[in-house]
C-alpha positions as CSV (number, residue, x, y, z in Angstrom):
1,X,-20.4,20.5,131.6
2,X,-21.0,22.8,128.7
3,X,-23.2,21.7,125.9
4,X,-21.6,20.6,122.5
5,X,-21.5,23.3,119.8
6,X,-24.1,22.9,117.1
7,X,-22.6,22.1,113.6
8,X,-22.6,25.0,111.2
9,X,-25.0,24.8,108.4
10,X,-23.5,23.8,105.0
11,X,-24.7,25.6,101.9
12,X,-26.5,23.1,99.5
13,X,-24.7,22.8,96.1
14,X,-26.8,23.7,93.0
15,X,-28.1,20.8,90.9
16,X,-25.9,20.1,87.8
17,X,-27.4,21.5,84.6
18,X,-27.6,19.2,81.5
19,X,-25.0,20.1,78.9
20,X,-26.1,20.5,75.2
21,X,-24.8,17.8,72.9
22,X,-21.5,18.7,71.1
23,X,-21.9,20.0,67.6
24,X,-18.7,20.8,65.7
25,X,-18.5,24.2,64.3
26,X,-19.7,24.6,60.7
27,X,-16.9,24.7,58.1
28,X,-16.7,27.9,56.2
29,X,-15.1,28.1,52.7
30,X,-14.2,31.3,51.1
31,X,-15.8,31.7,47.6
32,X,-13.2,31.3,45.0
33,X,-12.8,34.3,42.7
34,X,-14.6,34.3,39.5
35,X,-12.5,33.1,36.4
36,X,-11.5,35.7,34.2
37,X,-13.8,34.4,31.4
38,X,-16.8,34.3,33.6
39,X,-18.2,31.6,36.1
40,X,-19.9,29.7,33.3
41,X,-16.9,29.5,31.0
42,X,-16.4,26.1,29.4
43,X,-13.5,25.5,27.0
44,X,-14.4,24.5,23.6
45,X,-12.6,21.9,21.6
46,X,-13.0,21.7,17.8
47,X,-13.1,18.2,16.4
48,X,-10.2,17.0,14.3
49,X,-10.7,17.7,10.5
50,X,-11.4,14.8,8.4
51,X,-8.5,13.6,6.3
52,X,-8.5,11.5,3.1
53,X,-5.3,9.7,4.0
54,X,-6.3,6.1,3.9
55,X,-3.5,3.8,2.4
56,X,-5.6,0.7,2.0
57,X,-8.4,2.5,0.3
58,X,-5.9,4.0,-2.2
59,X,-4.4,0.6,-2.8
60,X,-7.7,-1.0,-3.3
61,X,-8.6,1.8,-5.9
62,X,-5.3,1.2,-7.8
63,X,-5.9,-2.5,-8.0
64,X,-9.5,-1.9,-9.3
65,X,-8.1,0.6,-12.0
66,X,-5.7,-2.1,-13.1
67,X,-8.5,-4.6,-13.4
68,X,-10.7,-2.2,-15.3
69,X,-7.9,-1.5,-17.8
70,X,-7.0,-5.2,-18.0
71,X,-10.4,-6.3,-18.8
72,X,-10.3,-4.5,-22.1
73,X,-6.6,-5.0,-22.9
74,X,-5.7,-8.5,-21.7
75,X,-8.1,-10.5,-24.0
76,X,-6.7,-8.7,-27.0
77,X,-3.0,-9.4,-25.9
78,X,-3.6,-13.0,-25.0
79,X,-5.8,-14.0,-27.9
80,X,-4.6,-17.1,-29.6
81,X,-2.2,-18.0,-26.7
82,X,-2.1,-21.2,-24.9
83,X,-5.2,-21.9,-22.7
84,X,-2.9,-22.5,-19.7
85,X,-1.5,-19.0,-20.0
86,X,-4.9,-17.5,-20.2
87,X,-6.0,-19.7,-17.2
88,X,-3.0,-18.4,-15.1
89,X,-3.8,-14.8,-16.1
90,X,-7.4,-15.4,-15.0
91,X,-6.3,-16.6,-11.6
92,X,-4.1,-13.6,-11.2
93,X,-7.0,-11.3,-12.0
94,X,-9.1,-13.1,-9.3
95,X,-6.3,-12.7,-6.8
96,X,-6.0,-9.1,-7.5
97,X,-9.8,-8.6,-7.1
98,X,-9.8,-10.5,-3.8
99,X,-6.9,-8.4,-2.6
100,X,-8.8,-5.2,-3.7
101,X,-12.0,-6.4,-1.8
102,X,-10.0,-7.2,1.4
103,X,-8.2,-3.8,1.3
104,X,-11.5,-2.1,0.9
105,X,-12.9,-3.8,4.0
106,X,-9.7,-2.7,6.0
107,X,-10.0,0.8,4.7
108,X,-13.6,1.0,5.8
109,X,-12.6,-0.1,9.3
110,X,-10.0,2.5,9.5
111,X,-12.3,5.3,8.1
112,X,-14.9,4.3,11.0
113,X,-12.3,4.4,13.8
114,X,-10.4,7.4,12.7
115,X,-11.3,10.8,11.4
116,X,-10.9,9.7,7.8
117,X,-13.2,10.2,4.9
118,X,-15.3,7.1,4.1
119,X,-16.1,8.0,0.5
120,X,-13.0,6.3,-1.1
121,X,-13.4,3.1,1.1
122,X,-17.1,2.7,0.4
123,X,-16.6,3.2,-3.3
124,X,-13.7,0.6,-3.3
125,X,-15.8,-1.9,-1.5
126,X,-18.9,-1.6,-3.8
127,X,-16.8,-1.7,-7.0
128,X,-14.6,-4.7,-5.8
129,X,-17.7,-6.6,-4.7
130,X,-19.3,-6.2,-8.2
131,X,-16.0,-7.2,-9.8
132,X,-15.9,-10.3,-7.6
133,X,-19.4,-11.3,-8.7
134,X,-18.5,-10.7,-12.4
135,X,-15.3,-12.7,-12.2
136,X,-17.1,-15.5,-10.3
137,X,-19.6,-15.7,-13.2
138,X,-16.9,-15.7,-15.8
139,X,-15.1,-18.6,-14.0
140,X,-18.3,-20.6,-13.7
141,X,-18.8,-20.1,-17.6
142,X,-15.1,-21.0,-18.3
143,X,-15.2,-24.1,-16.4
144,X,-18.2,-25.2,-18.2
145,X,-16.8,-24.3,-21.6
146,X,-15.0,-26.9,-23.9
147,X,-12.7,-26.5,-26.9
148,X,-13.9,-28.4,-30.0
149,X,-11.4,-29.6,-32.5
150,X,-13.3,-29.1,-35.9
151,X,-11.1,-31.5,-37.8
152,X,-11.5,-34.3,-35.3
153,X,-15.3,-34.0,-35.3
154,X,-15.4,-34.0,-39.2
155,X,-13.2,-37.1,-39.4
156,X,-15.3,-38.9,-36.8
157,X,-18.5,-38.1,-38.7
158,X,-17.0,-39.1,-42.0
159,X,-15.9,-42.5,-40.6
160,X,-19.3,-43.1,-39.1
161,X,-21.1,-42.1,-42.2
162,X,-18.7,-44.4,-44.3
163,X,-19.6,-47.4,-42.1
164,X,-23.3,-46.7,-42.4
165,X,-23.5,-46.2,-46.2
166,X,-20.2,-47.6,-47.6
167,X,-19.5,-44.2,-49.3
168,X,-16.7,-41.9,-48.8
169,X,-17.8,-38.7,-47.2
170,X,-16.6,-35.2,-47.1
171,X,-17.8,-33.4,-43.8
172,X,-17.6,-29.7,-43.1
173,X,-18.4,-28.2,-39.7
174,X,-18.5,-24.6,-38.8
175,X,-15.8,-23.1,-36.6
176,X,-16.9,-23.3,-33.0
177,X,-13.7,-23.2,-30.9
178,X,-15.5,-22.8,-27.5
179,X,-18.8,-24.4,-26.7
180,X,-20.7,-25.1,-23.5
181,X,-22.4,-28.3,-22.4
182,X,-25.8,-28.7,-24.4
183,X,-24.7,-26.5,-27.3
184,X,-25.4,-27.8,-30.8
185,X,-24.0,-27.0,-34.3
186,X,-24.7,-28.5,-37.7
187,X,-22.3,-30.2,-40.0
188,X,-22.8,-31.0,-43.8
189,X,-21.8,-34.4,-45.1
190,X,-21.5,-35.2,-48.7
191,X,-20.9,-38.8,-50.0
192,X,-19.1,-39.7,-53.3
193,X,-22.3,-41.4,-54.5
194,X,-24.3,-38.1,-54.0
195,X,-25.6,-38.7,-50.6
196,X,-26.0,-35.4,-48.5
197,X,-26.7,-35.1,-44.9
198,X,-27.1,-32.5,-42.3
199,X,-25.7,-33.8,-39.2
200,X,-26.5,-32.1,-35.9
201,X,-23.7,-32.3,-33.3
202,X,-24.4,-31.9,-29.5
203,X,-21.8,-31.2,-26.9
204,X,-22.1,-33.4,-23.8
205,X,-21.5,-32.5,-20.1
206,X,-18.1,-34.0,-20.2
207,X,-17.1,-32.2,-23.4
208,X,-17.7,-35.2,-25.9
209,X,-19.6,-34.7,-29.1
210,X,-22.5,-36.9,-30.3
211,X,-24.4,-36.4,-33.5
212,X,-27.4,-37.5,-35.4
213,X,-28.6,-37.0,-39.0
214,X,-31.4,-34.3,-39.1
215,X,-31.8,-34.0,-42.9
């Protein structure tokens, strides 16, 4: 029996080499062409020019002008008229000044938010504020001012003096149409028997008059 053939030698496979980690290819971007005005060109924007168009400011200034003219003209035109008419006119003046003050505030807000000149609105606000203070002082004085009827005071003093002395008195008081609480004035009282008095009249807080003989 013949011997079995020997197996042919098999060549050994080479060991697997480790593969490097995958890295994506770097992206390449083409450099854009330079702008015609240069790479550092930045467009410039000029601010909008300031405008003086501010309707509330102009309306406030018009009301202020009317008030300034009225302060000198209205008292002359209304002198001698009914006190109720003068009171109504005074209330209208106050309303106009308040309107001018409110319009000035609105105008200033518009001037801050928009490219509008602030000079007119600031001027209107300052002047209207001063006029409000002035009218407030006038109203306080007006509400504390009373109208004295000279003839009524003279008759009251004459009746009182007659009761005190039994004489008939002729009393003369100076013309004082408007007085405030605490004001005083002096009247002259002459009796038919030769009595002469100087009577000091004092205006009370409620507009009533009291008197006393001072000489």
